[in-house]
N, C-alpha and C positions, 0 to 999 in steps of 0.2 A: 499392484497385484489384485486380482479378484479374490473374493472370499474374506478379505480383511475389512473390519469395521472402520469406516471413516469417522472423523470427529463429528460430522453432521449426523451420521447414523447413530452414533453413541448418544449424542445429545437428544435425538428424537426418542430413543429407547428410554432414556432417563425421564423425559417428560411424560411419556406414556405410562411408565411405572409410577411416577409421581401422581399423575391424574387418577390412576386406578386406586392408589392408596387414599387419596383425598376423597374419592367417592365411596369407597368401602367403609372408611372410618369417618364419614360425614357426621356432624353433631346429631342430627335427627336419628340416625341409625344407632349411634352409641347410647343415646338417651333411652330409646326403646329397649335396647339390649340390656342395659344395666337395671332398668326397672323390672324387667322379667326375671333377671338373675336375683335381684334382691327380693322380689316378690316370692320366688321359690324359697329362698333362704328364710324368709319370715315365717313360713308355715310348714315348709318341706312337703308341700302338697300342691295339687293343681289349683286349689283355691287361691294360693298365694300368687300363682301365675296369672290368674284372673284379675286379682287386685293390680298386679303389675300392668296388665293390658289396659285396664281402666285408667290408670295413672298415665300410661303412655299416650292415650287418646288426647289428654289435655296438655301433656308436656312435650310431646313429639309430633304426633300425627296432625293435630289441628294447626300448630304453628307452621310446620313445613308446608301444609296445604295453603295457608295464607300467603306464605312467601312465594310459592309457585304461582298462585293467582296474581300476585303483584308483578312477577316477572312477565307473565303473559300480557298484563295490562300496560307494561312498560314503566312501572313505578321504580323498579330497580333493575340493574343490569343482568343479574344472574342469581341462581338459587343460593349461592354462597355469599351473596351481597358483598362483593369485593370492594366497592366504593365506600369508604368510611362514612361519608356524609349521608349515605342512604341507610345506615344501620339503625338509626334511632327508632324509627317506627317498627321494624320487624322485632327488635329486641323488646320494645315496650309491649307489643301485642303478645309476644311469647311470655313475658312476665305476667301479663294479665291472665293468660290462659292457665299458667302454672298456679297462680293464686286461686282462680276459680276451681281448678282441679284439687288443690289442697283442701279448700273448704268443703268441697263435695265429698272427698274421701274421708275427711275427719268426721263429717256428719254421718257417714255410713259406717263409721267405726272400723276403718281400714287398719291393717297391722301397723304397729308403731314404726317399724323399720322403713316401711313405704313412706310414711309421713315425714320421717327424718330425712330420707333421701330427697323428697320434694323440697323440703326446707333448704337442704344443702344446694340444690339446683337454683333456688331463688337467690341464695347468697352469692353463688357464682355469677348469675345473671346480673345482679346488682353491681358487683365489682367490675364485671366486663363492661357494663354500660357506663360506669363512671370513667373508666380508662378510655373507652372509645370516644368520649366527648372531646378528647384532645390528642389521642394517639391510636393507631390502627393495631391494637393488640389482636392476636390470633384467637378467634373463637374455637377453631378446630382443636388447637392444642389445649385450650382451657377445658373444653369438654372431655378431651382424651385424658388429660391429667386428673380431672375430677373423677372420671369413670374408673381409672386405674386405682385411685386411692380408695374409692368406695368399695371396690371388689376386694382389695386387700383387707380393709376393715371388716367386711362381712365374712369373707372366706378364709382369711389368714394369709401367712407368708407365701403360700403356694401361688398366690396371685401376683407375686413379684414378676412373674413371666409376662405380665402385661406392660411392664415399664418400657421395654424396647419398642413396643407398638406406639407409645407416646412419642418417642424419639423419631420413629419412622414417619409419623404424621407431620412432625415439625420439619423433617427433611423434605417431605412432599410440598409443603407450603412455600419453602424457600426455593426449591427447584422451579416451581411454577411462577416464582417471582410475585406471589401474592403477599408475602411477608418477609421481613428481615429475620435473621437469626435471633436477634434480641426480642422481637415481637413474639416469636414462637416460644422462646424460653419463658418470658414473662407470662404469656398465656397459660402455659403448663403449670407454672408455679402458683398463679392466682387460682386456677381451677383446683389444684391439689390442696392448697391451704384452706380454701373455702370449704371444700368437701370434708377434709379432715376435722376442721373445727366444728362445723355445724352438725355433721352426721354423728360424730362422737358425742356431742352434747345432747342431741335430741333423741337419740335412739334409746 
C-alpha cells in the first residue's frame, strides 16, 4: 500500500535524524555554548559573555578550524574524526589550544568560573585522550555529559532538562554506527565526572 513507511524509509529517517542531532550537538558547538552560558553566569552581564567568547576562541573555534583544515588536507577522514587512530593529533592540538587559552585568560584576570570551566575541559580532554589510546570512546557524549553537568552546577537543578539531550546524542552516535552503546555511555560518564570534580573544586 502507498503512504505506508517501509523499513528502508524508516531507517533513512532515523539516520537523517541522527545526523542532525550529531551536527547540532557537535562538541565544538557545545563548547562555545557552555562557555557563553558560564560567562554570562560569572558576571550576569555582557562582559561575562565577552570572556566566554574569548575562551571559546581557544577552546572551540581554533581547534575545530584546525580539524577542518586537516580534513581538507586529507590528514583525517572527517570533522568528527571517526577513525580512532587519527584522533591523537586533533586531541593533542585541542589540549594545547585550551592550555594557551587558560594561561591567557588567567593573565587577563578572567572570572574564576570561566577558568574553572576551562580546567574542567582540560580534565575531560585528558581522560578522553587516555581512553582513546586503546578504545574508541565517544567524544560527542563526553562533551555533552560535561556540558550538562556544568550547566547544572552553574544554574542549578533547572538544568536537569539537558540530561535527555545527552541521551539523544548517544542515540545518534549509535544509529550512525560511529560508536557502540558502551562507548557512548562511558563517554558521557567520563565527561560528567571530570566536569563535576574539577569545576566544583576550581570555582
